[in-house]
C-alpha positions in Angstrom: 53.9 -18.2 37.2 51.2 -20.5 37.6 47.6 -19.4 37.2 45.1 -20.3 39.8 42.0 -22.2 38.6 39.2 -20.5 39.9 36.5 -22.5 41.8 33.2 -21.6 39.7 30.1 -22.5 41.2 27.1 -23.9 40.2 24.7 -22.1 41.4 22.9 -24.9 42.3 23.8 -24.6 46.0 22.3 -21.1 45.9 19.1 -22.5 44.2 16.2 -23.2 46.9 15.0 -27.0 46.5 12.0 -27.4 44.5 8.9 -29.0 46.5 7.8 -32.2 44.7 4.2 -31.9 43.9 1.6 -30.4 41.5 2.9 -27.8 39.1 1.1 -24.6 40.2 0.4 -23.7 36.6 -1.1 -26.8 35.6 -3.5 -26.4 38.8 -4.6 -22.9 37.6 -5.1 -24.1 34.4 -7.5 -26.5 34.5 -9.2 -24.7 37.8 -9.6 -21.8 35.5 -10.9 -24.0 32.6 -13.8 -24.8 34.8 -14.3 -22.4 37.0 -14.5 -19.7 33.5 -14.5 -16.6 36.0 -11.4 -15.0 37.7 -9.7 -16.4 41.0 -8.1 -14.2 43.4 -4.4 -15.4 44.4 -5.7 -16.5 48.2 -8.5 -18.4 46.6 -6.2 -20.0 44.3 -3.5 -21.1 47.0 -6.3 -22.9 48.8 -7.4 -24.7 45.9 -3.9 -25.6 45.1 -3.5 -26.4 48.4 -6.6 -29.0 48.3 -5.5 -30.4 44.9 -2.1 -31.3 46.8 -4.0 -32.8 49.3 -6.4 -34.8 47.2 -3.9 -36.3 44.8 -1.3 -37.3 47.6 -4.7 -38.9 49.0 -5.4 -41.1 45.6 -2.0 -42.0 45.4 -1.7 -43.1 48.8 -5.2 -45.4 47.8 -4.0 -46.2 44.7 -0.7 -47.7 46.6 -2.7 -49.3 49.2 -5.0 -51.2 46.6 -1.7 -52.7 44.8 -0.1 -53.5 48.0 -3.4 -55.2 49.3 -3.4 -57.4 45.8 0.4 -58.3 46.6 1.7 -56.0 43.9 4.6 -53.1 43.8 2.9 -51.8 40.5 -0.8 -49.7 40.1 -2.9 -50.9 37.0 -6.1 -50.1 35.7 -8.3 -52.1 37.7 -7.0 -50.1 40.7 -7.5 -46.8 39.3 -11.3 -47.9 38.4 -11.9 -49.3 41.6 -10.7 -46.0 43.2 -13.3 -44.2 40.8 -15.9 -46.6 41.3 -15.4 -46.0 45.2 -15.6 -42.0 44.3 -18.7 -42.4 42.9 -17.0 -41.2 39.3 -17.4 -44.2 37.1 -20.6 -46.4 37.7 -22.4 -49.3 35.9 -24.2 -46.5 33.6 -20.8 -44.3 33.4 -17.6 -46.1 32.6 -13.8 -44.7 32.5 -14.1 -44.9 28.6 -16.7 -42.1 28.9 -14.7 -40.2 31.6 -11.4 -40.2 29.5 -13.6 -39.3 26.2 -15.5 -36.4 28.1 -12.6 -34.7 30.2 -9.0 -35.6 28.1 -7.8 -34.1 24.5 -7.6 -36.3 21.5 -4.5 -37.2 21.8 -4.1 -38.8 25.5 -7.5 -40.2 24.4 -5.4 -42.4 21.9 -3.3 -43.6 24.5 -5.6 -44.8 26.9 -8.6 -46.1 24.3 -7.8 -48.5 21.8 -9.2 -47.3 18.4 -8.6 -48.9 14.7 -6.6 -46.7 12.2 -5.7 -47.4 9.0 -4.6 -50.4 8.1 -7.0 -52.3 10.4 -4.1 -51.7 13.2 -5.4 -51.4 16.4 -3.6 -48.8 19.0 -2.5 -48.9 21.8 -1.6 -52.8 21.2 -2.8 -55.0 23.4 
């Protein structure tokens, strides 16, 4: 007697392909933090669509800035130019102020050089 091996289905073929984009839970968390009031599902869907389009446009603009400079990598200067063109960064409000105001401490440590014990500056430049 020979045993037949049953073909196992991985289940991947039955799953719906995931769309690339912003995770809706993240959008909901950020929006509800700033809205500070309940939001209906319909309103949230519109916010999610607007956020998706906004970040898509941001990434297209950053890509255009980098390619205009002859680079394939987006740099901090490109982001600063973009934020300056949107009016978020001015001579009185630099990028560091936005980072300190809107991001938690663990992200601030990654983006802004800070002195820690032993006279080390993190992140290393």
